[in-house]
C-alpha positions in Angstrom: -4.9 5.0 -9.5 -5.8 5.6 -5.7 -7.7 7.7 -4.5 -7.3 8.7 -0.7 -9.2 10.6 1.5 -7.6 11.4 5.2 -8.8 12.7 8.5 -7.5 13.7 11.6 -10.1 12.6 14.1 -7.2 14.0 17.3 -4.2 14.0 17.9 -3.0 10.2 17.6 -5.7 9.1 15.6 -6.4 9.0 11.8 -8.4 7.4 9.7 -8.6 7.1 5.5 -10.5 6.4 3.0 -8.9 4.9 -0.1 -11.1 4.7 -3.4 -10.1 2.7 -6.3 -11.6 2.8 -10.1 -10.3 -0.1 -11.5 -10.0 -1.0 -14.8 -8.3 -4.1 -17.2 -7.5 -4.8 -20.4 -7.0 -8.0 -22.1 -6.6 -8.2 -26.2 -9.3 -6.7 -27.6 -12.2 -7.8 -24.0 -11.7 -4.8 -20.9 -12.9 -4.8 -17.5 -14.4 -1.6 -15.6 -14.7 -1.6 -11.4 -14.3 -0.3 -8.2 -13.3 -1.0 -5.0 -12.6 0.7 -1.1 -10.9 0.3 2.2 -11.3 1.9 5.1 -7.9 2.7 7.1 -7.5 3.9 10.6 -3.9 4.6 12.3 -3.5 5.0 16.2 0.3 7.3 17.0 1.4 6.3 20.7 4.7 7.8 20.9 6.9 6.5 19.2 5.2 4.1 17.6 1.5 3.3 14.9 -0.4 0.6 15.1 -2.6 0.6 11.8 -5.7 -1.8 11.0 -8.1 -1.1 8.6 -9.7 -3.4 5.7 -9.5 -3.4 1.9 -11.4 -4.2 -1.0 -14.8 -2.6 0.5 -18.4 -3.9 -2.1 -15.2 -4.7 -4.3 -16.2 -5.9 -8.4 -15.4 -5.8 -12.0 -17.3 -6.2 -14.7 -15.4 -7.6 -17.8 -17.3 -6.9 -21.5 -18.1 -10.1 -21.6 -20.8 -10.8 -19.0 -18.8 -12.0 -16.3 -19.2 -10.1 -12.8 -15.5 -10.9 -10.3 -16.0 -10.3 -6.8 -12.9 -9.4 -4.7 -12.8 -10.7 -1.2 -12.6 -8.9 1.7 -9.0 -8.3 3.4 -8.5 -7.4 6.7 -4.9 -5.7 8.3 -3.3 -4.8 11.5 0.9 -3.2 11.6 3.2 -1.9 13.2 5.5 0.7 12.4 8.1 0.9 14.7 10.4 4.0 14.8 14.2 2.2 16.5 15.9 5.8 15.5 15.2 9.2 14.2 16.3 7.8 10.8 15.1 4.4 10.2 11.8 2.2 10.6 10.6 -1.9 11.5 7.4 -2.2 10.2 5.2 -5.2 10.6 2.7 -6.6 8.8 0.0 -9.2 9.3 -4.2 -9.4 7.1 -6.0 -12.5 6.0 -5.2 -12.8 2.3 -1.1 -12.4 2.6 0.0 -12.9 5.5 2.5 -12.1 7.6 5.4 -9.3 6.2 8.6 -7.7 7.8 9.7 -3.9 6.2 12.8 -1.7 6.6 13.4 1.9 5.9 16.2 4.2 6.5 16.9 7.4 5.5 19.8 7.6 3.3 20.0 11.9 3.3 17.1 14.5 4.2 14.2 13.3 0.9 16.0 9.9 0.4 15.1 6.6 1.5 16.0 3.2 1.1 13.2 0.2 1.5 13.6 -3.4 2.0 11.1 -6.6 3.2 10.1 -9.8 2.7 6.6 -11.9 2.9 6.5 -15.5 3.1 8.2 -15.7 -0.7 9.1 -12.7 -1.9 11.7 -10.3 -1.5 11.7 -6.7 -2.6 13.9 -3.4 -2.0 13.9 -0.1 -3.0 13.8 4.1 -2.7 11.9 6.7 -1.8 12.3 10.4 -2.7 9.9 12.9 -0.5 10.0 16.3 -2.8 8.0 19.5 -1.5 4.0 18.3 -2.7 4.8 15.3 -4.1 6.1 11.6 -3.4 8.6 9.3 -5.6 8.3 5.7 -5.1 10.2 3.1 -6.2 10.4 -0.7 -6.0 12.2 -4.6 -7.4 9.5 -7.2 -6.6 11.2 -11.0 -6.9 8.0 -12.9 -6.7 9.2 -16.2 -6.5 7.0 -16.7 -9.8 7.0 -19.0 -12.3 4.8 -16.7 -14.6 5.3 -13.8 -13.4 8.9 -12.9 -12.8 9.6 -9.9 -10.8 8.4 -6.8 -11.4 9.6 -3.5 -10.9 6.6 -1.1 -9.7 7.0 3.1 -9.9 4.7 4.9 -7.7 3.7 8.3 -6.9 1.5 10.4 -4.2 0.8 14.5 -5.0 -0.3 16.0 -1.6 -3.0 18.6 -1.6 -3.7 20.1 1.2 -0.9 22.8 0.8 
């Protein structure tokens, strides 16, 4: 679960805060916690520059008494509109290094996406409805333990 609040500071400057309650359960042991992120986006002509810090005051308290703390993760990214139908994206973050992505608009509200980082390849699509965004991604983790993942997400815009 992610609760996001974004505020337009200037015409081309946005600040965002993500509140992230955490709940994990492994067999009969559970842990609860909290984390939040602070992000900034600056729009310059046909591009965006974003930077921020993730996992501020991030922790998870397990039933066993163990207190798990998450590492801070700072990042810097840029997205460039190479046409009115396609965007190229690059991000560098402290924990995972570099990521490169590409999005193309297939029809009005349907987008195809692909990306790569040091080890993993992903592809997916996004669908924008009136106040809801639906996203799907397949992630090839190249991991012996976890294998590939399917991620499904949705965003609800409450501004209207």
